[in-house]
N, C-alpha and C positions, 0 to 999 in steps of 0.2 A: 504494500500500500504506500503510494507516494503522496506526500502532503501537497496540497495545491497552493498557489501563490496567494489566493484570497485568504486561505486559512493562516498562512504565514503573516499576512497583514493584520488579521484579526488578533493573532497571538502577540504581535508587536504592539498593537494598541493597548491591550490589556497590561502588558509588561510596562509600557511607557507610562500609563496612568498610575500604576503601582509605584514606579520610580519617582514620579513627581510627588506623590503623597509621602513616600519614604523620605525624600529630601526635606519636605516641610517639617515632618516630625523630628528629624535629626537636627534641623536648624533650631527648633524650639528648645531642644535638650542640650545643645552644645554650648561650651564655654566660649566666651568672646576673647579674642586675642587682644593683647595690650595695644593701645593706640601707637601708631608710628611703625609698627612691626609689619613687614611685608610677608605675605604668603603667596607662593606660586600657585596659581589656579589655571594652569594650562590645560585646555580641553583636548581630548583625544579626537582623532579623525572619526572613528566610529563611536557612537554614543553607547552608554552602558546598556540602554534598552536594546540596541541592535546586537550587542555582544550576547546578552542574555537570550535574545530570540534565536540566534544561531545555535546556542547551546541547548535550548529546549527542543528546537526542531530536529536536532541531530537524532534524538531518540525516536522520532517518528519515521525515520528512513531505515533502509536496509544495509547501510554501510557498516562494516565490521570495526573500523577505527575512525577516529575523529580527523586524522590528518587527510585521509582520502576523501572524506566527506567535505572538508573545507576546501581542499585544493581542486577537486574534480566536480563538485556539485555547487557549492556556494560561489566560488570564484568564476565558474563557467556559466552556470544556469541562473544564478540569482543576482546578476550584476545590476539589473534594474531595481531590485528591492533594496540592495545594499550598495549604493553608488560609491561610497568612500571606504572600500575594503582595505584591510591591512594585509601585510604578508602573514604567512602562517606563523612564523616565529614570533612576530610582534603580537599577534592575536593570542597566542599561548601565554605570553608574558602578561597580557592584560586580563586574562581570566581571573587571576587572583584578586584583582581590584573589585570584581563584582561578586565575589564569593559570598559575602554576608547577605547582600541583597538577593542573590539567587536562592540561597537556602531559605531565607524568610519568605520569598515569593512562593517557592515550592511548598513550604509548610502551610501557608495560608490559602493558596489557591489551587494547588495541584493534588495534594494528598487528600484522600477521603477522610471522613470523620471515623474515629474508632468506635466500634459498636460494643466493645468490651471483650471481644474474642479475637485473639490474634494467633496465628499458627506460624511457627518457624521450623523449617525442616533443614537441619544442618547436615553437612556431609559427615559420614561416619569414617572412623579411622580403623581399618581392619588390622589386626595384629598378625594373623597368619591365615593360611587357607583353611577352609572349613574341614577338610579331611584331617588336619593336624591339630584340631582343638584339644583332643585328649592328651596329646604329647607336649603341649605348650606349658612351660614351667615359669617363664619370665613374668608374664602378666596373669598368672593363674588366679590370684585373688582379686584382681582389679578389672580385668576385661570380662565382658559378658556376651552372651549370644543375643542377638537382636535382629530386627528386620527393618530395613529401610525401603525406600522407593526402588532401590536397585536390587533388592533381594536379601537373603540371609547373610549375616556376617558374624565374625567373632572379633570383638575389639571394643572401641570406645565411641560413644556418640555423646556430644555435649548435651546436657539436659537443659531445656528451656521450658519454662512454665507458660501457662495460658494467661494472658493479661486481659 
C-alpha cells in the first residue's frame, strides 16, 4: 500500500498544527534570556513539520530502510511536496532536533488509548535443542519448557504481566 500525496499533505497539516501549538506552550514555560545576550535562531531549510512528516510517512511505505526511502522515494517522487530537501546526511543529523516533538506527537495523536489489557510477546531464548532437555545440566534449575508462537522450546522467556 502506497500512501498518496493528498494523505501526505493531510499528515503534514496535522503535524504542523501540533508544532505550532507545541511552540506556544514551550514559549509560555521557558525562561527568558538576560537582556543584551544574543541567541542564534537560524532556521533550517526544511521545517520541523516537514522532517516529522517524512519520518511518519516512512512507516506507511514498503521500504526496508530509511536511507533508501529518503534517497529513492522522497528525493525523487516527492520533490513537489518537499521543495527544500536536505541531503540524506544532513537530514539524519536533524532528526535528533525533532525527537521530543515527534515522541509527544506520536503519544498524543498516533497511539491508541489503553483499554487496560496489553499483550507483549517477547522472543524466547532457547538453551538447547528439545531432544537434549534431559541431559542439560547448566540451566537445569532455571530454564523451563514453554511454548511460544514458534513452537516448543527449553530455555528462558522474559515474563511480562498484563497491564
